[in-house]
Residue frames as a rotation matrix with the C-alpha (Angstrom) as fourth column:
MET 1
0.818 -0.562 -0.127 -39.76
0.490 0.794 -0.359 36.12
0.303 0.231 0.924 40.41
ALA 2
0.782 -0.610 -0.127 -36.42
-0.286 -0.532 0.797 36.75
-0.553 -0.587 -0.591 42.08
THR 3
0.666 -0.663 -0.341 -32.92
-0.293 0.187 -0.937 36.67
0.685 0.725 -0.070 40.67
VAL 4
0.844 -0.486 -0.226 -29.96
0.490 0.531 0.691 34.85
-0.216 -0.694 0.687 42.16
THR 5
0.765 -0.641 0.060 -26.70
-0.576 -0.724 -0.379 36.70
0.286 0.256 -0.923 42.66
LEU 6
0.322 -0.764 -0.558 -23.16
0.153 0.624 -0.766 35.39
0.934 0.162 0.318 42.86
ASP 7
0.874 -0.220 0.434 -21.75
-0.470 -0.150 0.870 34.56
-0.127 -0.964 -0.234 46.29
ILE 8
0.338 -0.823 -0.456 -18.05
-0.602 0.184 -0.777 34.03
0.724 0.537 -0.433 45.56
ALA 9
-0.455 -0.509 0.731 -17.28
-0.890 0.281 -0.359 32.64
-0.023 -0.813 -0.581 49.04
SER 10
0.319 0.665 0.675 -20.02
-0.536 0.714 -0.450 30.02
-0.781 -0.218 0.584 48.64
PHE 11
0.883 -0.028 -0.468 -18.80
-0.432 0.341 -0.835 29.18
0.183 0.939 0.289 45.13
ARG 12
-0.027 -0.994 -0.103 -15.19
-0.759 0.088 -0.646 28.74
0.651 0.060 -0.757 46.29
SER 13
-0.429 -0.124 0.895 -16.21
-0.810 0.491 -0.320 26.53
-0.400 -0.862 -0.311 49.22
ARG 14
0.590 0.714 0.376 -18.46
-0.415 0.668 -0.617 24.35
-0.692 0.208 0.691 47.06
PHE 15
0.944 -0.310 0.113 -15.96
0.245 0.427 -0.871 24.05
0.221 0.850 0.479 44.19
THR 16
0.717 -0.674 -0.176 -12.59
0.038 -0.215 0.976 23.91
-0.696 -0.707 -0.128 45.91
GLU 17
0.173 -0.651 0.739 -10.75
0.953 0.301 0.043 23.46
-0.250 0.697 0.672 42.60
PHE 18
0.126 -0.027 0.992 -11.35
0.595 -0.798 -0.097 27.20
0.794 0.603 -0.085 42.09
SER 19
0.829 0.227 -0.510 -10.46
0.559 -0.346 0.754 28.34
-0.005 -0.910 -0.414 45.63
ASP 20
-0.195 -0.964 -0.183 -7.02
0.889 -0.252 0.382 29.67
-0.414 -0.089 0.906 44.65
GLU 21
0.660 0.548 -0.514 -7.59
0.380 -0.834 -0.400 33.43
-0.647 0.069 -0.759 44.37
THR 22
-0.216 -0.799 -0.562 -4.41
-0.373 -0.464 0.803 33.88
-0.902 0.383 -0.198 42.34
LEU 23
-0.911 -0.106 0.397 -5.38
0.270 0.575 0.772 31.38
-0.311 0.811 -0.496 39.64
TYR 24
-0.276 0.909 0.311 -9.07
0.805 0.043 0.591 32.31
0.524 0.414 -0.744 39.80
PRO 25
-0.989 -0.106 -0.105 -9.45
0.146 -0.832 -0.534 35.94
-0.031 -0.544 0.839 40.88
ASP 26
-0.358 0.912 -0.202 -12.88
0.334 -0.077 -0.940 37.25
-0.872 -0.404 -0.277 41.84
ALA 27
-0.153 0.273 -0.950 -13.12
-0.718 -0.691 -0.082 39.14
-0.679 0.670 0.302 38.54
THR 28
-0.826 -0.192 -0.529 -12.66
-0.522 0.613 0.593 35.92
0.210 0.766 -0.607 36.54
ILE 29
-0.825 0.563 -0.048 -15.33
0.530 0.741 -0.413 34.11
-0.197 -0.366 -0.909 38.53
THR 30
-0.206 0.766 -0.609 -17.71
0.030 -0.617 -0.786 37.09
-0.978 -0.180 0.104 38.23
THR 31
-0.363 0.012 -0.932 -17.22
-0.873 -0.355 0.335 37.31
-0.327 0.935 0.139 34.47
THR 32
-0.938 -0.004 -0.348 -17.73
-0.149 0.909 0.389 33.57
0.314 0.417 -0.853 34.09
TRP 33
-0.606 0.782 -0.148 -20.89
0.487 0.217 -0.846 33.76
-0.629 -0.585 -0.512 36.26
ASP 34
-0.148 0.530 -0.835 -22.20
-0.515 -0.762 -0.392 36.46
-0.844 0.372 0.386 33.90
THR 35
-0.612 -0.113 -0.783 -21.59
-0.764 0.341 0.548 34.05
0.205 0.933 -0.295 31.01
ALA 36
-0.967 0.252 -0.044 -23.28
0.253 0.918 -0.304 31.20
-0.037 -0.305 -0.952 32.92
ILE 37
-0.373 0.870 -0.322 -26.44
-0.027 -0.357 -0.934 33.32
-0.928 -0.339 0.157 33.15
ILE 38
-0.351 0.213 -0.912 -26.64
-0.922 -0.248 0.297 33.20
-0.163 0.945 0.284 29.35
TYR 39
-0.746 -0.014 -0.666 -26.95
-0.267 0.922 0.280 29.41
0.610 0.387 -0.692 29.56
VAL 40
-0.316 0.630 -0.709 -29.05
0.868 0.493 0.051 29.12
0.382 -0.600 -0.703 32.73
SER 41
0.099 0.433 0.896 -31.33
0.087 -0.901 0.426 32.05
0.991 0.036 -0.127 33.56
ASP 42
-0.864 -0.476 -0.161 -30.78
0.228 -0.085 -0.970 33.64
0.448 -0.875 0.182 36.98
VAL 43
-0.442 0.801 0.405 -34.53
-0.835 -0.532 0.140 34.11
0.327 -0.276 0.904 37.52
THR 44
-0.844 0.205 0.495 -36.37
-0.155 0.791 -0.592 31.70
-0.513 -0.577 -0.636 39.81
ASN 45
-0.407 0.743 -0.532 -39.27
-0.805 -0.016 0.593 29.84
0.432 0.669 0.605 38.22
ASP 46
0.628 0.766 0.139 -41.49
-0.750 0.548 0.370 26.80
0.207 -0.336 0.919 38.76
CYS 47
0.650 -0.444 -0.616 -38.52
0.219 0.886 -0.408 24.42
0.727 0.131 0.674 38.51
PHE 48
-0.261 -0.951 -0.167 -35.95
0.589 -0.020 -0.808 26.36
0.765 -0.309 0.565 40.50
SER 49
0.884 0.288 -0.368 -36.12
0.466 -0.492 0.736 27.67
0.031 -0.822 -0.569 44.02
ASP 50
0.807 -0.581 0.105 -33.38
-0.576 -0.814 -0.076 30.13
0.130 0.001 -0.992 45.03
ASP 51
0.235 -0.775 0.586 -31.03
-0.617 0.347 0.706 27.48
-0.751 -0.528 -0.397 46.47
LYS 52
0.334 -0.077 0.940 -31.39
0.508 0.854 -0.110 25.08
-0.794 0.515 0.324 43.53
LEU 53
0.936 0.010 0.352 -30.96
0.313 -0.483 -0.818 27.86
0.162 0.876 -0.455 41.00
GLU 54
0.628 -0.767 0.128 -27.85
-0.757 -0.565 0.327 29.09
-0.179 -0.303 -0.936 42.81
LEU 55
0.120 -0.565 0.816 -26.43
-0.134 0.806 0.577 25.56
-0.984 -0.179 0.021 42.68
ALA 56
0.607 0.172 0.776 -27.23
0.679 0.395 -0.619 25.26
-0.413 0.902 0.124 38.95
LEU 57
0.950 -0.261 0.169 -25.55
-0.122 -0.813 -0.569 28.58
0.286 0.520 -0.805 38.19
GLN 58
0.387 -0.851 0.354 -22.54
-0.768 -0.085 0.635 27.67
-0.510 -0.518 -0.687 40.29
GLN 59
0.222 -0.270 0.937 -22.26
0.280 0.938 0.204 24.34
-0.934 0.217 0.284 38.47
MET 60
0.828 0.089 0.554 -22.45
0.561 -0.146 -0.815 26.11
0.009 0.985 -0.171 35.09
THR 61
0.810 -0.577 0.105 -19.82
-0.580 -0.815 0.001 28.61
0.085 -0.061 -0.994 36.24
ALA 62
0.184 -0.746 0.640 -17.54
-0.487 0.497 0.718 25.77
-0.853 -0.445 -0.272 37.40
HIS 63
0.489 0.062 0.870 -18.14
0.587 0.715 -0.381 23.94
-0.645 0.697 0.314 34.10
LEU 64
0.953 -0.108 0.284 -17.16
0.160 -0.617 -0.770 27.02
0.258 0.779 -0.571 32.08
LEU 65
0.563 -0.791 0.240 -14.06
-0.802 -0.453 0.389 27.62
-0.199 -0.411 -0.890 34.23
LYS 66
0.197 -0.471 0.860 -13.00
-0.093 0.864 0.495 23.97
-0.976 -0.178 0.127 33.85
ILE 67
0.726 0.095 0.681 -13.46
0.643 0.260 -0.721 24.08
-0.246 0.961 0.128 30.05
GLN 68
0.894 -0.424 0.146 -11.34
-0.338 -0.851 -0.403 27.26
0.295 0.311 -0.903 29.97
SER 69
0.361 -0.776 0.517 -8.69
-0.718 0.123 0.685 25.55
-0.595 -0.618 -0.513 32.09
ILE 70
0.383 -0.159 0.910 -8.60
0.376 0.927 0.004 22.50
-0.843 0.341 0.415 29.81
VAL 71
0.852 0.005 0.524 -8.27
0.510 -0.234 -0.827 24.61
0.119 0.972 -0.202 26.68
SER 72
0.806 -0.558 0.198 -5.65
-0.558 -0.828 -0.065 26.99
0.200 -0.058 -0.978 28.14
SER 73
0.236 -0.745 0.624 -3.48
-0.565 0.418 0.712 24.03
-0.791 -0.520 -0.322 29.22
GLY 74
-0.510 -0.459 -0.727 -3.47
-0.854 0.172 0.491 22.70
-0.100 0.872 -0.480 25.65
GLY 75
-0.773 0.294 0.562 -5.95
0.120 0.938 -0.326 19.95
-0.623 -0.184 -0.760 26.35
MET 76
-0.736 0.625 -0.260 -9.09
-0.480 -0.212 0.851 19.15
0.477 0.751 0.456 24.44
SER 77
-0.297 0.714 0.633 -12.53
-0.730 0.258 -0.633 18.16
-0.615 -0.651 0.445 25.50
GLY 78
0.478 0.495 -0.726 -13.93
-0.826 0.534 -0.180 14.86
0.298 0.686 0.664 24.34
THR 79
0.593 -0.233 0.771 -13.10
-0.292 0.830 0.475 11.20
-0.751 -0.506 0.424 24.70
VAL 80
-0.101 -0.724 -0.682 -9.96
-0.987 -0.014 0.161 10.15
-0.127 0.690 -0.713 22.85
THR 81
0.834 0.448 0.323 -10.51
-0.395 0.892 -0.218 6.81
-0.386 0.055 0.921 21.12
SER 82
0.605 -0.722 0.336 -7.15
0.782 0.618 -0.079 6.55
-0.151 0.311 0.938 19.37
SER 83
0.817 -0.438 -0.376 -3.96
-0.421 -0.898 0.129 8.50
-0.394 0.053 -0.918 18.86
SER 84
0.674 -0.704 0.224 -0.62
0.727 0.580 -0.366 8.19
0.128 0.410 0.903 17.13
ILE 85
0.396 -0.610 -0.686 2.70
0.346 -0.593 0.727 9.95
-0.851 -0.525 -0.024 17.48
ASP 86
-0.713 -0.678 0.179 4.32
0.399 -0.183 0.899 10.05
-0.576 0.712 0.401 14.04
LYS 87
-0.804 0.398 0.441 2.46
0.238 -0.464 0.854 12.62
0.544 0.791 0.278 11.90
VAL 88
-0.949 0.316 -0.003 0.33
-0.097 -0.300 -0.949 13.33
-0.300 -0.900 0.315 15.02
SER 89
-0.498 0.841 -0.210 -3.22
-0.210 0.118 0.971 12.00
0.841 0.527 0.118 14.83
VAL 90
-0.938 0.306 0.161 -5.97
-0.121 0.147 -0.982 12.03
-0.325 -0.941 -0.101 17.46
THR 91
-0.565 0.815 -0.128 -9.46
0.071 0.203 0.977 10.56
0.822 0.542 -0.173 17.08
LEU 92
-0.837 0.368 0.404 -12.29
-0.520 -0.308 -0.796 11.64
-0.169 -0.877 0.450 19.38
ALA 93
-0.729 0.655 0.200 -15.44
0.626 0.755 -0.195 9.65
-0.279 -0.017 -0.960 20.09
SER 94
-0.619 0.619 0.483 -18.61
0.063 -0.574 0.816 10.91
0.783 0.536 0.317 18.49
PRO 95
-0.697 0.393 0.599 -21.18
-0.716 -0.408 -0.566 12.28
0.022 -0.824 0.566 20.90
LYS 96
-0.724 0.509 -0.466 -23.50
0.377 0.857 0.351 9.63
0.578 0.078 -0.812 22.29
ASN 97
-0.772 0.453 -0.445 -25.81
0.264 -0.409 -0.873 12.17
-0.578 -0.792 0.197 23.83
ASN 98
0.152 0.953 0.262 -29.22
0.798 0.038 -0.601 13.44
-0.583 0.301 -0.755 22.86
ASP 99
0.904 0.150 0.402 -27.88
0.367 -0.753 -0.546 16.76
0.221 0.640 -0.736 21.62
GLU 100
0.090 -0.946 0.311 -24.78
0.446 -0.240 -0.862 18.95
0.890 0.217 0.401 21.47
PHE 101
0.209 0.044 0.977 -25.68
-0.682 -0.709 0.178 20.85
0.701 -0.703 -0.118 24.65
GLU 102
0.936 0.168 0.310 -25.77
-0.339 0.668 0.663 17.57
-0.096 -0.725 0.682 26.59
PHE 103
0.647 -0.763 -0.019 -22.51
0.641 0.557 -0.528 16.47
0.413 0.329 0.849 24.97
TRP 104
0.013 -0.635 0.773 -20.89
-0.029 -0.773 -0.634 19.78
0.999 -0.014 -0.029 25.93
LEU 105
0.481 0.227 0.847 -22.08
-0.806 -0.266 0.529 19.50
0.346 -0.937 0.055 29.54
ASN 106
0.998 -0.059 0.037 -20.68
0.042 0.934 0.355 15.97
-0.056 -0.352 0.934 29.75
GLN 107
0.451 -0.887 0.099 -17.15
0.145 -0.037 -0.989 17.29
0.881 0.460 0.112 29.14
THR 108
-0.598 -0.632 0.492 -16.63
-0.408 -0.289 -0.866 18.12
0.690 -0.719 -0.085 32.83
PRO 109
-0.690 0.342 -0.637 -17.85
0.664 0.650 -0.370 16.65
0.287 -0.679 -0.676 36.13
TYR 110
-0.769 0.397 -0.501 -19.50
0.053 -0.741 -0.669 20.01
-0.637 -0.542 0.549 36.90
GLY 111
-0.578 0.557 -0.596 -21.46
-0.809 -0.298 0.507 19.93
0.105 0.775 0.623 33.65
GLN 112
-0.606 0.333 -0.722 -22.50
0.106 0.934 0.341 16.33
0.788 0.130 -0.602 34.37
GLN 113
-0.759 0.321 -0.567 -23.74
0.610 0.044 -0.791 17.39
-0.229 -0.946 -0.229 37.81
LEU 114
-0.697 0.501 -0.513 -25.65
-0.470 -0.859 -0.202 20.28
-0.542 0.100 0.835 36.25
LEU 115
-0.583 0.468 -0.665 -27.24
-0.589 0.321 0.742 18.00
0.560 0.824 0.089 33.66
ALA 116
-0.648 0.329 -0.687 -28.32
0.552 0.824 -0.125 15.58
0.525 -0.460 -0.716 36.39
LEU 117
-0.757 0.360 -0.545 -29.75
0.313 -0.532 -0.787 18.47
-0.573 -0.766 0.290 38.42
LEU 118
-0.656 0.513 -0.553 -31.65
-0.725 -0.633 0.272 19.86
-0.210 0.580 0.787 35.43
ASN 119
-0.547 0.435 -0.715 -33.05
-0.280 0.710 0.646 16.44
0.789 0.553 -0.267 34.56
THR 120
-0.699 0.255 -0.668 -34.08
0.674 0.547 -0.496 15.78
0.239 -0.797 -0.555 38.16
ILE 121
-0.713 0.384 -0.586 -35.66
0.173 -0.714 -0.678 19.13
-0.679 -0.585 0.443 38.93
CYS 122
-0.184 0.605 -0.774 -37.30
-0.786 -0.564 -0.254 19.80
-0.590 0.562 0.580 35.58
SER 123
-0.566 -0.095 0.819 -38.38
0.131 0.970 0.204 16.36
-0.814 0.222 -0.537 34.48
GLY 124
0.460 0.805 0.375 -40.88
0.579 0.049 -0.814 17.85
-0.673 0.591 -0.444 32.05
GLY 125
0.283 -0.437 0.854 -38.21
0.814 -0.361 -0.455 19.97
0.507 0.824 0.254 30.39
PHE 126
0.257 -0.258 -0.931 -36.43
0.681 -0.635 0.364 23.18
-0.685 -0.728 0.013 31.26
TYR 127
0.985 0.052 0.166 -35.59
0.149 -0.743 -0.652 26.54
0.089 0.667 -0.739 29.80
ILE 128
0.041 -0.987 -0.154 -32.05
0.894 -0.032 0.447 27.41
-0.446 -0.156 0.881 28.84
GLY 129
-0.189 -0.177 0.966 -30.90
0.718 -0.696 0.013 30.88
0.670 0.696 0.259 27.94
GLY 130
-0.935 -0.237 -0.263 -31.24
0.352 -0.707 -0.613 34.32
-0.040 -0.666 0.745 29.41
ASP 131
-0.573 0.764 -0.297 -34.18
-0.504 -0.614 -0.607 36.59
-0.646 -0.198 0.737 28.64
TYR 132
0.212 0.830 0.516 -37.30
-0.121 0.546 -0.829 35.33
-0.970 0.113 0.216 26.87
PRO 133
0.718 0.097 -0.689 -36.19
-0.681 -0.111 -0.724 35.90
-0.146 0.989 -0.014 23.24
ARG 134
-0.178 -0.887 -0.425 -33.10
-0.883 0.335 -0.328 33.73
0.433 0.317 -0.844 23.79
MET 135
-0.263 0.098 0.960 -34.79
-0.726 0.635 -0.264 30.95
-0.635 -0.766 -0.096 25.75
ALA 136
-0.337 0.196 -0.921 -35.31
-0.679 0.627 0.382 27.47
0.653 0.754 -0.078 24.40
TYR 137
0.338 0.537 0.773 -37.43
-0.902 0.420 0.102 24.73
-0.270 -0.732 0.626 25.91
LEU 138
-0.568 -0.568 -0.595 -35.84
-0.671 0.739 -0.066 21.30
0.477 0.362 -0.801 26.19
């Protein structure tokens, strides 16, 4: 089994939202890629060939960067169902997904793309996590 490594130029060309090297320096993308590997293993397996696994890891990296961007700009993830101004109140929709991982992925377009890819490639289920003790079968 082979591992997939980060190609920052490929990532930036695929996800142009993160092409600004000032806002998203290489170190930030590399660190976020390292975090993405915790969620989606970087080792090829029966489901993932090198190119599909690279895409999945890039999508997870983009998802994590987008979530960080939303939070740092004072936003929140989730669907707002109601809000008020006086005494500030915001109500978010409850997750209508199968599980919290799916709900979390649905917070960004990149996570939605990743979820679709995982469901398409691994129709019988897939492993999430890094090394074997941290893996879970869905």
